[in-house]
C-alpha positions, 0 to 999 in steps of 0.5 A, a space after each residue: 541731354 538733360 534726362 540722357 544725363 541723370 540716366 548715366 549718374 544714376 547707372 553709375 551711383 548703382 553699379 558703384 552702391 551695388 556691391 555695398 548693398 549685396 556685401 552688408 559693408 560700406 569699406 572694409 578693405 580700409 577698416 582694422 581688424 577689429 572693425 572686419 568682424 563687424 563687417 564679415 556678420 553684416 556680409 552673412 546678414 545681407 541677401 544675395 539678389 539678382 538686381 538686373 541691368 544697372 538703370 532698370 526698373 528692376 535694379 532700381 525697385 530691388 536697389 531701395 528693397 535692400 537698402 530697407 531690408 538690410 538695415 537694422 534701425 531706421 529713424 529720423 532725428 536731430 544729432 545731440 552730440 558727437 565724441 569719441 571713444 577707444 580702447 586703453 587695451 588698443 583692442 577695440 577699434 577707435 570710434 565716434 559716438 553720436 547721440 540723436 534724439 528720435 523723432 519717427 522710428 520706423 525699425 528699432 528704436 522708438 519715438 522720443 529715445 536718445 539713441 546713442 551709436 558708435 561708428 568707426 572713427 575712420 568713417 569721418 575721414 571719409 566724409 561720414 560726419 555729423 553735426 550737433 542740431 543737424 537732423 538726419 533720416 538713417 538707415 543703420 546696420 545692426 550693431 556688431 558685437 563690437 557695438 558698430 555701425 554705419 549707414 547701409 552703403 554709405 551716403 545712400 542710407 543717410 537722408 537729410 531732413 528739413 525744418 519742416 520734417 521732410 525728408 530730402 532727396 540727394 541727387 545720388 538719391 534721386 537717381 536711385 530711385 526714380 523709378 519708386 512710385 512713391 519717391 520716384 522724381 521728387 527733391 522733397 517727399 513728406 515723412 509719412 510717404 516716405 515711411 509709406 514707401 519704407 513699409 512698402 519696400 520691407 513688404 508690411 504695405 
């Protein structure tokens, strides 16, 4: 019964997440006209592939591969500050400004760097929030011409980190990565093992 429920959860999550990975955007229809340029750019960048039947081994494998390859920035770090920004002209979208102290860098940044990102402010209302002191591992789109970014496929591109520096897998992550040879079936993963899985999926291993 439990296995059946896990398969159903995995299929449901992958059905919902696949369009986000394939289109390169997470909620473009709810964004302002200015942020649409970011979504369009990401859409042109993300490759389109056949993922196979939801819940299949091929689907699981390609899901993580697309998550890795769609990301322009991948790192783990601690949130050091959170703020807001906006344009007095009204031409730029209001955004949330988040600064991280980078612990481990996989792509697009360096260890020890103070990395500041800007997210469309509307993402806060859809559950995309940070707390000062929180440790996370993020897969982010490359910043758009407007300087905006966001996690790939929403919550699927964001992982928690515990005090021991391990990657904590949510129930959604466990279901989506069930067949991964390194991450499959695990709820807590050492950072080194997670980084190895990323390199393997990006073709570097």
